[in-house]
Biopython code that builds the backbone (N, CA, C, O; Angstrom):
import numpy as np
from Bio.PDB.StructureBuilder import StructureBuilder

atoms = [
    (1, "MET", "N", (105.592, 106.377, 119.739)),
    (1, "MET", "CA", (106.636, 105.763, 118.921)),
    (1, "MET", "C", (105.967, 105.035, 117.743)),
    (1, "MET", "O", (105.022, 104.272, 117.943)),
    (2, "PRO", "N", (106.459, 105.273, 116.513)),
    (2, "PRO", "CA", (105.827, 104.630, 115.361)),
    (2, "PRO", "C", (106.020, 103.113, 115.376)),
    (2, "PRO", "O", (107.032, 102.606, 115.861)),
    (3, "LYS", "N", (105.040, 102.410, 114.841)),
    (3, "LYS", "CA", (105.124, 100.950, 114.708)),
    (3, "LYS", "C", (106.039, 100.628, 113.533)),
    (3, "LYS", "O", (105.975, 101.277, 112.490)),
    (4, "SER", "N", (106.891, 99.621, 113.711)),
    (4, "SER", "CA", (107.850, 99.267, 112.662)),
    (4, "SER", "C", (107.346, 98.082, 111.834)),
    (4, "SER", "O", (106.754, 97.139, 112.361)),
    (5, "ILE", "N", (107.597, 98.158, 110.525)),
    (5, "ILE", "CA", (107.136, 97.136, 109.585)),
    (5, "ILE", "C", (108.315, 96.656, 108.743)),
    (5, "ILE", "O", (109.087, 97.459, 108.221)),
    (6, "LEU", "N", (108.440, 95.341, 108.620)),
    (6, "LEU", "CA", (109.432, 94.719, 107.749)),
    (6, "LEU", "C", (108.715, 94.281, 106.478)),
    (6, "LEU", "O", (107.719, 93.562, 106.549)),
    (7, "ILE", "N", (109.209, 94.706, 105.318)),
    (7, "ILE", "CA", (108.633, 94.346, 104.022)),
    (7, "ILE", "C", (109.474, 93.220, 103.422)),
    (7, "ILE", "O", (110.699, 93.320, 103.348)),
    (8, "VAL", "N", (108.800, 92.142, 102.992)),
    (8, "VAL", "CA", (109.497, 90.997, 102.408)),
    (8, "VAL", "C", (108.888, 90.699, 101.044)),
    (8, "VAL", "O", (107.782, 90.165, 100.953)),
    (9, "ASP", "N", (109.612, 91.046, 99.987)),
    (9, "ASP", "CA", (109.143, 90.816, 98.617)),
    (9, "ASP", "C", (110.361, 90.846, 97.705)),
    (9, "ASP", "O", (111.267, 91.658, 97.892)),
    (10, "ASP", "N", (110.376, 89.952, 96.713)),
    (10, "ASP", "CA", (111.533, 89.906, 95.820)),
    (10, "ASP", "C", (111.446, 90.936, 94.692)),
    (10, "ASP", "O", (112.388, 91.060, 93.909)),
    (11, "SER", "N", (110.348, 91.671, 94.590)),
    (11, "SER", "CA", (110.200, 92.706, 93.572)),
    (11, "SER", "C", (110.614, 94.064, 94.131)),
    (11, "SER", "O", (109.964, 94.579, 95.042)),
    (12, "PRO", "N", (111.687, 94.651, 93.598)),
    (12, "PRO", "CA", (112.100, 95.979, 94.074)),
    (12, "PRO", "C", (110.986, 97.020, 93.883)),
    (12, "PRO", "O", (110.851, 97.936, 94.694)),
    (13, "LEU", "N", (110.196, 96.882, 92.821)),
    (13, "LEU", "CA", (109.109, 97.818, 92.567)),
    (13, "LEU", "C", (108.031, 97.730, 93.652)),
    (13, "LEU", "O", (107.560, 98.756, 94.142)),
    (14, "ILE", "N", (107.642, 96.513, 94.027)),
    (14, "ILE", "CA", (106.646, 96.320, 95.102)),
    (14, "ILE", "C", (107.200, 96.855, 96.422)),
    (14, "ILE", "O", (106.488, 97.534, 97.162)),
    (15, "CYS", "N", (108.456, 96.554, 96.720)),
    (15, "CYS", "CA", (109.070, 97.054, 97.965)),
    (15, "CYS", "C", (109.028, 98.576, 98.009)),
    (15, "CYS", "O", (108.687, 99.160, 99.037)),
    (16, "LYS", "N", (109.373, 99.216, 96.900)),
    (16, "LYS", "CA", (109.378, 100.685, 96.837)),
    (16, "LYS", "C", (107.958, 101.225, 97.045)),
    (16, "LYS", "O", (107.760, 102.160, 97.820)),
    (17, "LEU", "N", (106.978, 100.642, 96.360)),
    (17, "LEU", "CA", (105.589, 101.076, 96.489)),
    (17, "LEU", "C", (105.104, 100.918, 97.934)),
    (17, "LEU", "O", (104.502, 101.833, 98.496)),
    (18, "LEU", "N", (105.368, 99.754, 98.527)),
    (18, "LEU", "CA", (104.954, 99.513, 99.911)),
    (18, "LEU", "C", (105.644, 100.476, 100.872)),
    (18, "LEU", "O", (105.010, 101.052, 101.756)),
    (19, "HIS", "N", (106.939, 100.640, 100.686)),
    (19, "HIS", "CA", (107.716, 101.529, 101.558)),
    (19, "HIS", "C", (107.110, 102.935, 101.549)),
    (19, "HIS", "O", (106.845, 103.511, 102.603)),
    (20, "GLU", "N", (106.896, 103.476, 100.353)),
    (20, "GLU", "CA", (106.362, 104.832, 100.219)),
    (20, "GLU", "C", (104.953, 104.925, 100.804)),
    (20, "GLU", "O", (104.638, 105.883, 101.509)),
    (21, "THR", "N", (104.101, 103.933, 100.515)),
    (21, "THR", "CA", (102.721, 103.946, 100.995)),
    (21, "THR", "C", (102.661, 103.874, 102.512)),
    (21, "THR", "O", (101.934, 104.640, 103.144)),
    (22, "LEU", "N", (103.421, 102.956, 103.100)),
    (22, "LEU", "CA", (103.367, 102.753, 104.547)),
    (22, "LEU", "C", (103.975, 103.925, 105.313)),
    (22, "LEU", "O", (103.458, 104.313, 106.361)),
    (23, "GLU", "N", (105.053, 104.487, 104.806)),
    (23, "GLU", "CA", (105.682, 105.635, 105.475)),
    (23, "GLU", "C", (104.764, 106.857, 105.407)),
    (23, "GLU", "O", (104.759, 107.678, 106.324)),
    (24, "ALA", "N", (103.989, 106.982, 104.330)),
    (24, "ALA", "CA", (103.090, 108.128, 104.163)),
    (24, "ALA", "C", (101.902, 108.057, 105.119)),
    (24, "ALA", "O", (101.263, 109.075, 105.386)),
    (25, "GLU", "N", (101.605, 106.883, 105.630)),
    (25, "GLU", "CA", (100.458, 106.700, 106.529)),
    (25, "GLU", "C", (100.612, 107.467, 107.830)),
    (25, "GLU", "O", (99.618, 107.936, 108.385)),
    (26, "GLY", "N", (101.811, 107.605, 108.320)),
    (26, "GLY", "CA", (102.010, 108.246, 109.617)),
    (26, "GLY", "C", (101.748, 107.233, 110.719)),
    (26, "GLY", "O", (100.778, 106.477, 110.660)),
    (27, "GLY", "N", (102.605, 107.220, 111.712)),
    (27, "GLY", "CA", (102.470, 106.255, 112.794)),
    (27, "GLY", "C", (103.164, 104.940, 112.504)),
    (27, "GLY", "O", (103.266, 104.078, 113.377)),
    (28, "TRP", "N", (103.643, 104.783, 111.274)),
    (28, "TRP", "CA", (104.355, 103.562, 110.888)),
    (28, "TRP", "C", (105.700, 103.943, 110.285)),
    (28, "TRP", "O", (105.846, 105.005, 109.681)),
    (29, "THR", "N", (106.683, 103.058, 110.459)),
    (29, "THR", "CA", (107.970, 103.227, 109.801)),
    (29, "THR", "C", (108.403, 101.880, 109.246)),
    (29, "THR", "O", (108.176, 100.844, 109.871)),
    (30, "VAL", "N", (109.024, 101.892, 108.080)),
    (30, "VAL", "CA", (109.561, 100.664, 107.507)),
    (30, "VAL", "C", (110.965, 100.488, 108.066)),
    (30, "VAL", "O", (111.861, 101.284, 107.786)),
    (31, "CYS", "N", (111.149, 99.433, 108.862)),
    (31, "CYS", "CA", (112.440, 99.226, 109.527)),
    (31, "CYS", "C", (113.414, 98.444, 108.652)),
    (31, "CYS", "O", (114.612, 98.417, 108.936)),
    (32, "GLY", "N", (112.915, 97.805, 107.586)),
    (32, "GLY", "CA", (113.796, 97.053, 106.717)),
    (32, "GLY", "C", (113.041, 96.373, 105.595)),
    (32, "GLY", "O", (111.811, 96.333, 105.576)),
    (33, "GLU", "N", (113.819, 95.836, 104.652)),
    (33, "GLU", "CA", (113.271, 95.101, 103.520)),
    (33, "GLU", "C", (114.107, 93.840, 103.324)),
    (33, "GLU", "O", (115.307, 93.817, 103.597)),
    (34, "ALA", "N", (113.437, 92.788, 102.841)),
    (34, "ALA", "CA", (114.122, 91.533, 102.545)),
    (34, "ALA", "C", (113.581, 91.006, 101.216)),
    (34, "ALA", "O", (112.416, 91.221, 100.884)),
    (35, "ALA", "N", (114.438, 90.311, 100.455)),
    (35, "ALA", "CA", (114.062, 89.831, 99.130)),
    (35, "ALA", "C", (113.665, 88.356, 99.107)),
    (35, "ALA", "O", (113.226, 87.849, 98.075)),
    (36, "ASN", "N", (113.816, 87.664, 100.243)),
    (36, "ASN", "CA", (113.407, 86.257, 100.302)),
    (36, "ASN", "C", (113.157, 85.874, 101.764)),
    (36, "ASN", "O", (113.476, 86.627, 102.684)),
    (37, "GLY", "N", (112.585, 84.701, 101.952)),
    (37, "GLY", "CA", (112.218, 84.258, 103.291)),
    (37, "GLY", "C", (113.384, 84.097, 104.242)),
    (37, "GLY", "O", (113.271, 84.441, 105.419)),
    (38, "ARG", "N", (114.490, 83.588, 103.764)),
    (38, "ARG", "CA", (115.658, 83.383, 104.635)),
    (38, "ARG", "C", (116.171, 84.732, 105.144)),
    (38, "ARG", "O", (116.465, 84.886, 106.329)),
    (39, "GLU", "N", (116.274, 85.696, 104.244)),
    (39, "GLU", "CA", (116.716, 87.039, 104.621)),
    (39, "GLU", "C", (115.705, 87.675, 105.586)),
    (39, "GLU", "O", (116.089, 88.404, 106.501)),
    (40, "ALA", "N", (114.421, 87.394, 105.377)),
    (40, "ALA", "CA", (113.367, 87.930, 106.245)),
    (40, "ALA", "C", (113.554, 87.453, 107.681)),
    (40, "ALA", "O", (113.422, 88.238, 108.620)),
    (41, "ILE", "N", (113.856, 86.192, 107.851)),
    (41, "ILE", "CA", (114.034, 85.627, 109.189)),
    (41, "ILE", "C", (115.223, 86.289, 109.888)),
    (41, "ILE", "O", (115.138, 86.662, 111.058)),
    (42, "GLU", "N", (116.329, 86.431, 109.158)),
    (42, "GLU", "CA", (117.519, 87.061, 109.728)),
    (42, "GLU", "C", (117.232, 88.508, 110.133)),
    (42, "GLU", "O", (117.577, 88.931, 111.237)),
    (43, "LYS", "N", (116.595, 89.264, 109.230)),
    (43, "LYS", "CA", (116.320, 90.678, 109.521)),
    (43, "LYS", "C", (115.288, 90.824, 110.631)),
    (43, "LYS", "O", (115.411, 91.716, 111.470)),
    (44, "ALA", "N", (114.274, 89.963, 110.652)),
    (44, "ALA", "CA", (113.237, 90.051, 111.679)),
    (44, "ALA", "C", (113.827, 89.820, 113.071)),
    (44, "ALA", "O", (113.468, 90.510, 114.024)),
    (45, "GLN", "N", (114.726, 88.855, 113.182)),
    (45, "GLN", "CA", (115.338, 88.579, 114.487)),
    (45, "GLN", "C", (116.203, 89.754, 114.946)),
    (45, "GLN", "O", (116.289, 90.039, 116.140)),
    (46, "LYS", "N", (116.833, 90.424, 114.003)),
    (46, "LYS", "CA", (117.704, 91.554, 114.327)),
    (46, "LYS", "C", (116.896, 92.834, 114.583)),
    (46, "LYS", "O", (117.180, 93.565, 115.532)),
    (47, "LEU", "N", (115.888, 93.106, 113.738)),
    (47, "LEU", "CA", (115.162, 94.372, 113.789)),
    (47, "LEU", "C", (113.956, 94.369, 114.726)),
    (47, "LEU", "O", (113.505, 95.430, 115.157)),
    (48, "LYS", "N", (113.430, 93.181, 115.047)),
    (48, "LYS", "CA", (112.255, 93.047, 115.932)),
    (48, "LYS", "C", (111.093, 93.964, 115.491)),
    (48, "LYS", "O", (110.670, 94.831, 116.255)),
    (49, "PRO", "N", (110.580, 93.775, 114.266)),
    (49, "PRO", "CA", (109.491, 94.635, 113.788)),
    (49, "PRO", "C", (108.186, 94.359, 114.539)),
    (49, "PRO", "O", (108.029, 93.321, 115.182)),
    (50, "ASP", "N", (107.259, 95.311, 114.442)),
    (50, "ASP", "CA", (105.931, 95.141, 115.029)),
    (50, "ASP", "C", (105.012, 94.347, 114.105)),
    (50, "ASP", "O", (104.008, 93.794, 114.553)),
    (51, "LEU", "N", (105.357, 94.286, 112.800)),
    (51, "LEU", "CA", (104.556, 93.570, 111.815)),
    (51, "LEU", "C", (105.440, 93.221, 110.633)),
    (51, "LEU", "O", (106.382, 93.947, 110.316)),
    (52, "ILE", "N", (105.133, 92.096, 109.975)),
    (52, "ILE", "CA", (105.873, 91.692, 108.780)),
    (52, "ILE", "C", (104.883, 91.489, 107.644)),
    (52, "ILE", "O", (103.898, 90.764, 107.787)),
    (53, "VAL", "N", (105.157, 92.144, 106.498)),
    (53, "VAL", "CA", (104.376, 91.962, 105.276)),
    (53, "VAL", "C", (105.184, 91.043, 104.375)),
    (53, "VAL", "O", (106.294, 91.381, 103.964)),
    (54, "LEU", "N", (104.614, 89.860, 104.067)),
    (54, "LEU", "CA", (105.319, 88.816, 103.318)),
    (54, "LEU", "C", (104.685, 88.553, 101.951)),
    (54, "LEU", "O", (103.462, 88.479, 101.831)),
    (55, "ASP", "N", (105.510, 88.416, 100.941)),
    (55, "ASP", "CA", (105.067, 87.912, 99.641)),
    (55, "ASP", "C", (105.054, 86.386, 99.735)),
    (55, "ASP", "O", (105.688, 85.821, 100.625)),
    (56, "LEU", "N", (104.342, 85.715, 98.830)),
    (56, "LEU", "CA", (104.343, 84.252, 98.818)),
    (56, "LEU", "C", (105.486, 83.713, 97.972)),
    (56, "LEU", "O", (106.338, 82.977, 98.470)),
    (57, "ALA", "N", (105.507, 84.076, 96.693)),
    (57, "ALA", "CA", (106.472, 83.498, 95.749)),
    (57, "ALA", "C", (107.771, 84.304, 95.757)),
    (57, "ALA", "O", (107.837, 85.424, 95.251)),
    (58, "MET", "N", (108.800, 83.693, 96.349)),
    (58, "MET", "CA", (110.117, 84.327, 96.410)),
    (58, "MET", "C", (111.183, 83.254, 96.258)),
    (58, "MET", "O", (110.935, 82.086, 96.561)),
    (59, "PRO", "N", (112.370, 83.639, 95.791)),
    (59, "PRO", "CA", (113.464, 82.664, 95.704)),
    (59, "PRO", "C", (113.987, 82.297, 97.092)),
    (59, "PRO", "O", (113.659, 82.957, 98.078)),
    (60, "VAL", "N", (114.782, 81.269, 97.164)),
    (60, "VAL", "CA", (115.467, 80.773, 98.362)),
    (60, "VAL", "C", (114.489, 80.147, 99.345)),
    (60, "VAL", "O", (114.605, 78.960, 99.650)),
    (61, "MET", "N", (113.522, 80.924, 99.852)),
    (61, "MET", "CA", (112.515, 80.416, 100.794)),
    (61, "MET", "C", (111.225, 81.206, 100.566)),
    (61, "MET", "O", (111.226, 82.435, 100.637)),
    (62, "ASN", "N", (110.129, 80.500, 100.292)),
    (62, "ASN", "CA", (108.884, 81.214, 99.997)),
    (62, "ASN", "C", (108.227, 81.757, 101.272)),
    (62, "ASN", "O", (108.688, 81.502, 102.384)),
    (63, "GLY", "N", (107.149, 82.504, 101.081)),
    (63, "GLY", "CA", (106.482, 83.164, 102.198)),
    (63, "GLY", "C", (105.884, 82.221, 103.220)),
    (63, "GLY", "O", (105.896, 82.523, 104.413)),
    (64, "LEU", "N", (105.356, 81.075, 102.778)),
    (64, "LEU", "CA", (104.779, 80.122, 103.732)),
    (64, "LEU", "C", (105.858, 79.481, 104.598)),
    (64, "LEU", "O", (105.692, 79.335, 105.809)),
    (65, "GLU", "N", (106.968, 79.100, 103.963)),
    (65, "GLU", "CA", (108.083, 78.522, 104.730)),
    (65, "GLU", "C", (108.618, 79.551, 105.729)),
    (65, "GLU", "O", (108.895, 79.225, 106.883)),
    (66, "ALA", "N", (108.757, 80.787, 105.271)),
    (66, "ALA", "CA", (109.252, 81.845, 106.152)),
    (66, "ALA", "C", (108.264, 82.094, 107.296)),
    (66, "ALA", "O", (108.673, 82.295, 108.440)),
    (67, "ALA", "N", (106.968, 82.081, 106.986)),
    (67, "ALA", "CA", (105.949, 82.328, 108.013)),
    (67, "ALA", "C", (106.023, 81.281, 109.127)),
    (67, "ALA", "O", (105.912, 81.613, 110.307)),
    (68, "ARG", "N", (106.210, 80.027, 108.747)),
    (68, "ARG", "CA", (106.311, 78.968, 109.764)),
    (68, "ARG", "C", (107.475, 79.237, 110.712)),
    (68, "ARG", "O", (107.336, 79.116, 111.929)),
    (69, "GLU", "N", (108.620, 79.603, 110.146)),
    (69, "GLU", "CA", (109.807, 79.855, 110.972)),
    (69, "GLU", "C", (109.661, 81.152, 111.766)),
    (69, "GLU", "O", (110.047, 81.203, 112.934)),
    (70, "LEU", "N", (109.111, 82.196, 111.152)),
    (70, "LEU", "CA", (108.920, 83.469, 111.860)),
    (70, "LEU", "C", (107.952, 83.299, 113.030)),
    (70, "LEU", "O", (108.153, 83.882, 114.095)),
    (71, "THR", "N", (106.912, 82.507, 112.830)),
    (71, "THR", "CA", (105.945, 82.250, 113.905)),
    (71, "THR", "C", (106.621, 81.518, 115.060)),
    (71, "THR", "O", (106.278, 81.726, 116.224)),
    (72, "ARG", "N", (107.577, 80.663, 114.730)),
    (72, "ARG", "CA", (108.297, 79.921, 115.768)),
    (72, "ARG", "C", (109.246, 80.838, 116.549)),
    (72, "ARG", "O", (109.295, 80.772, 117.777)),
    (73, "VAL", "N", (109.998, 81.690, 115.845)),
    (73, "VAL", "CA", (111.020, 82.498, 116.518)),
    (73, "VAL", "C", (110.496, 83.834, 117.060)),
    (73, "VAL", "O", (111.056, 84.377, 118.012)),
    (74, "LEU", "N", (109.430, 84.361, 116.459)),
    (74, "LEU", "CA", (108.843, 85.636, 116.907)),
    (74, "LEU", "C", (107.316, 85.493, 116.952)),
    (74, "LEU", "O", (106.611, 86.124, 116.165)),
    (75, "PRO", "N", (106.814, 84.674, 117.861)),
    (75, "PRO", "CA", (105.388, 84.344, 117.862)),
    (75, "PRO", "C", (104.438, 85.525, 118.072)),
    (75, "PRO", "O", (103.271, 85.444, 117.689)),
    (76, "SER", "N", (104.908, 86.608, 118.665)),
    (76, "SER", "CA", (104.021, 87.743, 118.927)),
    (76, "SER", "C", (103.932, 88.731, 117.760)),
    (76, "SER", "O", (103.114, 89.650, 117.791)),
    (77, "VAL", "N", (104.763, 88.548, 116.737)),
    (77, "VAL", "CA", (104.773, 89.479, 115.602)),
    (77, "VAL", "C", (103.741, 89.030, 114.567)),
    (77, "VAL", "O", (103.853, 87.929, 114.027)),
    (78, "PRO", "N", (102.728, 89.872, 114.279)),
    (78, "PRO", "CA", (101.730, 89.482, 113.280)),
    (78, "PRO", "C", (102.317, 89.459, 111.870)),
    (78, "PRO", "O", (103.157, 90.281, 111.504)),
    (79, "LEU", "N", (101.842, 88.487, 111.097)),
    (79, "LEU", "CA", (102.284, 88.314, 109.717)),
    (79, "LEU", "C", (101.113, 88.566, 108.775)),
    (79, "LEU", "O", (100.018, 88.045, 108.982)),
    (80, "LEU", "N", (101.350, 89.368, 107.740)),
    (80, "LEU", "CA", (100.359, 89.639, 106.714)),
    (80, "LEU", "C", (100.942, 89.184, 105.389)),
    (80, "LEU", "O", (102.067, 89.557, 105.056)),
    (81, "MET", "N", (100.206, 88.385, 104.622)),
    (81, "MET", "CA", (100.689, 87.948, 103.311)),
    (81, "MET", "C", (100.056, 88.819, 102.237)),
    (81, "MET", "O", (98.833, 88.935, 102.156)),
    (82, "PHE", "N", (100.899, 89.427, 101.416)),
    (82, "PHE", "CA", (100.499, 90.298, 100.309)),
    (82, "PHE", "C", (100.916, 89.571, 99.039)),
    (82, "PHE", "O", (102.102, 89.520, 98.714)),
    (83, "THR", "N", (99.936, 89.001, 98.306)),
    (83, "THR", "CA", (100.273, 88.075, 97.238)),
    (83, "THR", "C", (99.402, 88.228, 95.999)),
    (83, "THR", "O", (98.289, 88.751, 96.065)),
    (84, "ASN", "N", (99.929, 87.762, 94.864)),
    (84, "ASN", "CA", (99.172, 87.704, 93.611)),
    (84, "ASN", "C", (98.364, 86.419, 93.512)),
    (84, "ASN", "O", (97.471, 86.314, 92.671)),
    (85, "TYR", "N", (98.666, 85.442, 94.359)),
    (85, "TYR", "CA", (98.013, 84.139, 94.264)),
    (85, "TYR", "C", (96.585, 84.191, 94.782)),
    (85, "TYR", "O", (96.231, 85.060, 95.579)),
    (86, "GLU", "N", (95.775, 83.256, 94.323)),
    (86, "GLU", "CA", (94.361, 83.218, 94.705)),
    (86, "GLU", "C", (94.225, 82.972, 96.207)),
    (86, "GLU", "O", (94.652, 81.939, 96.723)),
    (87, "ILE", "N", (93.635, 83.922, 96.881)),
    (87, "ILE", "CA", (93.529, 83.912, 98.340)),
    (87, "ILE", "C", (92.733, 82.702, 98.846)),
    (87, "ILE", "O", (93.145, 82.043, 99.801)),
    (88, "ALA", "N", (91.603, 82.414, 98.210)),
    (88, "ALA", "CA", (90.727, 81.339, 98.699)),
    (88, "ALA", "C", (91.450, 79.989, 98.751)),
    (88, "ALA", "O", (91.271, 79.229, 99.702)),
    (89, "ARG", "N", (92.248, 79.696, 97.755)),
    (89, "ARG", "CA", (92.961, 78.411, 97.706)),
    (89, "ARG", "C", (94.126, 78.376, 98.680)),
    (89, "ARG", "O", (94.549, 77.302, 99.107)),
    (90, "LEU", "N", (94.639, 79.524, 99.027)),
    (90, "LEU", "CA", (95.830, 79.633, 99.866)),
    (90, "LEU", "C", (95.487, 79.799, 101.342)),
    (90, "LEU", "O", (96.322, 79.547, 102.211)),
    (91, "ASN", "N", (94.265, 80.221, 101.623)),
    (91, "ASN", "CA", (93.866, 80.671, 102.956)),
    (91, "ASN", "C", (94.185, 79.688, 104.082)),
    (91, "ASN", "O", (94.848, 80.067, 105.048)),
    (92, "SER", "N", (93.733, 78.443, 103.985)),
    (92, "SER", "CA", (93.921, 77.514, 105.106)),
    (92, "SER", "C", (95.403, 77.202, 105.343)),
    (92, "SER", "O", (95.847, 77.116, 106.488)),
    (93, "GLU", "N", (96.157, 77.037, 104.268)),
    (93, "GLU", "CA", (97.596, 76.756, 104.419)),
    (93, "GLU", "C", (98.321, 77.959, 105.036)),
    (93, "GLU", "O", (99.199, 77.799, 105.884)),
    (94, "ALA", "N", (97.946, 79.149, 104.601)),
    (94, "ALA", "CA", (98.579, 80.366, 105.129)),
    (94, "ALA", "C", (98.258, 80.548, 106.608)),
    (94, "ALA", "O", (99.147, 80.855, 107.402)),
    (95, "LEU", "N", (97.000, 80.363, 106.982)),
    (95, "LEU", "CA", (96.621, 80.497, 108.390)),
    (95, "LEU", "C", (97.342, 79.468, 109.254)),
    (95, "LEU", "O", (97.764, 79.774, 110.369)),
    (96, "ALA", "N", (97.481, 78.258, 108.742)),
    (96, "ALA", "CA", (98.197, 77.213, 109.479)),
    (96, "ALA", "C", (99.678, 77.566, 109.647)),
    (96, "ALA", "O", (100.305, 77.155, 110.623)),
    (97, "ALA", "N", (100.235, 78.322, 108.704)),
    (97, "ALA", "CA", (101.644, 78.717, 108.768)),
    (97, "ALA", "C", (101.875, 79.911, 109.692)),
    (97, "ALA", "O", (103.020, 80.255, 109.986)),
    (98, "GLY", "N", (100.784, 80.549, 110.155)),
    (98, "GLY", "CA", (100.937, 81.683, 111.063)),
    (98, "GLY", "C", (100.550, 83.024, 110.472)),
    (98, "GLY", "O", (100.631, 84.045, 111.154)),
    (99, "ILE", "N", (100.134, 83.041, 109.224)),
    (99, "ILE", "CA", (99.679, 84.285, 108.596)),
    (99, "ILE", "C", (98.343, 84.679, 109.236)),
    (99, "ILE", "O", (97.452, 83.840, 109.373)),
    (100, "ARG", "N", (98.200, 85.937, 109.626)),
    (100, "ARG", "CA", (96.944, 86.383, 110.253)),
    (100, "ARG", "C", (95.949, 86.912, 109.231)),
    (100, "ARG", "O", (94.745, 86.692, 109.364)),
    (101, "ILE", "N", (96.451, 87.618, 108.198)),
    (101, "ILE", "CA", (95.579, 88.186, 107.163)),
    (101, "ILE", "C", (96.260, 88.016, 105.807)),
    (101, "ILE", "O", (97.467, 88.220, 105.677)),
    (102, "LEU", "N", (95.466, 87.639, 104.794)),
    (102, "LEU", "CA", (95.942, 87.578, 103.414)),
    (102, "LEU", "C", (95.318, 88.723, 102.639)),
    (102, "LEU", "O", (94.117, 88.971, 102.754)),
    (103, "VAL", "N", (96.130, 89.429, 101.841)),
    (103, "VAL", "CA", (95.651, 90.543, 101.027)),
    (103, "VAL", "C", (96.153, 90.326, 99.599)),
    (103, "VAL", "O", (97.323, 90.013, 99.379)),
    (104, "SER", "N", (95.247, 90.497, 98.635)),
    (104, "SER", "CA", (95.604, 90.331, 97.229)),
    (104, "SER", "C", (96.301, 91.578, 96.695)),
    (104, "SER", "O", (95.876, 92.700, 96.968)),
    (105, "LYS", "N", (97.369, 91.376, 95.935)),
    (105, "LYS", "CA", (98.043, 92.491, 95.268)),
    (105, "LYS", "C", (97.152, 93.080, 94.175)),
    (105, "LYS", "O", (97.386, 94.196, 93.712)),
    (106, "ASN", "N", (96.143, 92.335, 93.769)),
    (106, "ASN", "CA", (95.227, 92.819, 92.734)),
    (106, "ASN", "C", (94.141, 93.730, 93.302)),
    (106, "ASN", "O", (93.411, 94.367, 92.542)),
    (107, "GLY", "N", (94.025, 93.799, 94.628)),
    (107, "GLY", "CA", (93.019, 94.651, 95.263)),
    (107, "GLY", "C", (93.537, 96.068, 95.427)),
    (107, "GLY", "O", (94.578, 96.438, 94.884)),
    (108, "SER", "N", (92.786, 96.849, 96.189)),
    (108, "SER", "CA", (93.192, 98.240, 96.404)),
    (108, "SER", "C", (94.256, 98.317, 97.496)),
    (108, "SER", "O", (94.311, 97.477, 98.395)),
    (109, "ILE", "N", (95.085, 99.331, 97.396)),
    (109, "ILE", "CA", (96.119, 99.528, 98.421)),
    (109, "ILE", "C", (95.452, 99.879, 99.753)),
    (109, "ILE", "O", (96.023, 99.649, 100.819)),
    (110, "GLY", "N", (94.240, 100.437, 99.682)),
    (110, "GLY", "CA", (93.488, 100.742, 100.892)),
    (110, "GLY", "C", (93.176, 99.497, 101.709)),
    (110, "GLY", "O", (93.160, 99.546, 102.939)),
    (111, "THR", "N", (92.930, 98.384, 101.030)),
    (111, "THR", "CA", (92.673, 97.118, 101.725)),
    (111, "THR", "C", (93.903, 96.698, 102.519)),
    (111, "THR", "O", (93.792, 96.240, 103.656)),
    (112, "LEU", "N", (95.074, 96.858, 101.913)),
    (112, "LEU", "CA", (96.327, 96.535, 102.608)),
    (112, "LEU", "C", (96.503, 97.434, 103.829)),
    (112, "LEU", "O", (96.812, 96.947, 104.917)),
    (113, "VAL", "N", (96.313, 98.726, 103.659)),
    (113, "VAL", "CA", (96.478, 99.681, 104.756)),
    (113, "VAL", "C", (95.504, 99.358, 105.892)),
    (113, "VAL", "O", (95.895, 99.349, 107.059)),
    (114, "ASN", "N", (94.241, 99.094, 105.556)),
    (114, "ASN", "CA", (93.243, 98.757, 106.580)),
    (114, "ASN", "C", (93.603, 97.471, 107.313)),
    (114, "ASN", "O", (93.406, 97.368, 108.523)),
    (115, "SER", "N", (94.130, 96.495, 106.586)),
    (115, "SER", "CA", (94.521, 95.222, 107.208)),
    (115, "SER", "C", (95.685, 95.428, 108.166)),
    (115, "SER", "O", (95.712, 94.835, 109.245)),
    (116, "ILE", "N", (96.641, 96.260, 107.786)),
    (116, "ILE", "CA", (97.778, 96.559, 108.661)),
    (116, "ILE", "C", (97.285, 97.282, 109.916)),
    (116, "ILE", "O", (97.733, 96.979, 111.022)),
    (117, "GLN", "N", (96.368, 98.233, 109.747)),
    (117, "GLN", "CA", (95.802, 98.941, 110.904)),
    (117, "GLN", "C", (95.136, 97.959, 111.848)),
    (117, "GLN", "O", (95.285, 98.066, 113.065)),
    (118, "THR", "N", (94.400, 96.999, 111.296)),
    (118, "THR", "CA", (93.722, 95.993, 112.105)),
    (118, "THR", "C", (94.719, 95.213, 112.959)),
    (118, "THR", "O", (94.462, 94.937, 114.130)),
    (119, "LEU", "N", (95.856, 94.860, 112.363)),
    (119, "LEU", "CA", (96.851, 94.070, 113.080)),
    (119, "LEU", "C", (97.664, 94.889, 114.086)),
    (119, "LEU", "O", (98.100, 94.357, 115.106)),
    (120, "LEU", "N", (97.868, 96.166, 113.808)),
    (120, "LEU", "CA", (98.730, 96.985, 114.672)),
    (120, "LEU", "C", (97.991, 97.781, 115.738)),
    (120, "LEU", "O", (98.577, 98.131, 116.763)),
    (121, "GLU", "N", (96.727, 98.069, 115.514)),
    (121, "GLU", "CA", (95.989, 98.873, 116.482)),
    (121, "GLU", "C", (95.334, 97.963, 117.517)),
    (121, "GLU", "O", (94.690, 96.978, 117.155)),
    (122, "PRO", "N", (95.491, 98.280, 118.786)),
    (122, "PRO", "CA", (94.842, 97.459, 119.812)),
    (122, "PRO", "C", (93.320, 97.585, 119.722)),
    (122, "PRO", "O", (92.796, 98.661, 119.436)),
    (123, "ALA", "N", (92.627, 96.495, 119.965)),
    (123, "ALA", "CA", (91.164, 96.496, 119.949)),
    (123, "ALA", "C", (90.648, 97.367, 121.096)),
    (123, "ALA", "O", (91.219, 97.348, 122.186)),
    (124, "PRO", "N", (89.571, 98.134, 120.863)),
    (124, "PRO", "CA", (89.046, 99.008, 121.931)),
    (124, "PRO", "C", (88.435, 98.206, 123.064)),
    (124, "PRO", "O", (87.949, 98.783, 124.037)),
]
sb = StructureBuilder()
sb.init_structure("model")
sb.init_model(0)
sb.init_chain("A")
sb.init_seg("    ")
for serial, (resi, resn, name, xyz) in enumerate(atoms, 1):
    if name == "N":
        sb.init_residue(resn, " ", resi, " ")
    sb.init_atom(name, np.array(xyz, "f"), 0.0, 1.0, " ", f" {name:<3s}", serial, name[0])
structure = sb.get_structure()
């Protein structure tokens, strides 16, 4: 059964790119998309994804606020932050909020795919 991923980003272009990239990987399916943190929490509780990819800067509720709440309500679901913001400055706050891996949008899409594999594949 493919692993399900919830994409959370307020950019329709980023959502489309992520959706196409992740579905093309095989073994993964995008179960839903959300445009802000509040919507992410609602959809995550309903869809029960295996992983959530979160943007940081979004309207209504940002990625860190959403991560804190998602970690509380779905503690077993890994969270990956995919952001334009400087990772080094954000790292400790993101980890404290429940984010397991931070990936820069300025890096290669391969880095994102490898990070998702790390979170979804059981360790040997």
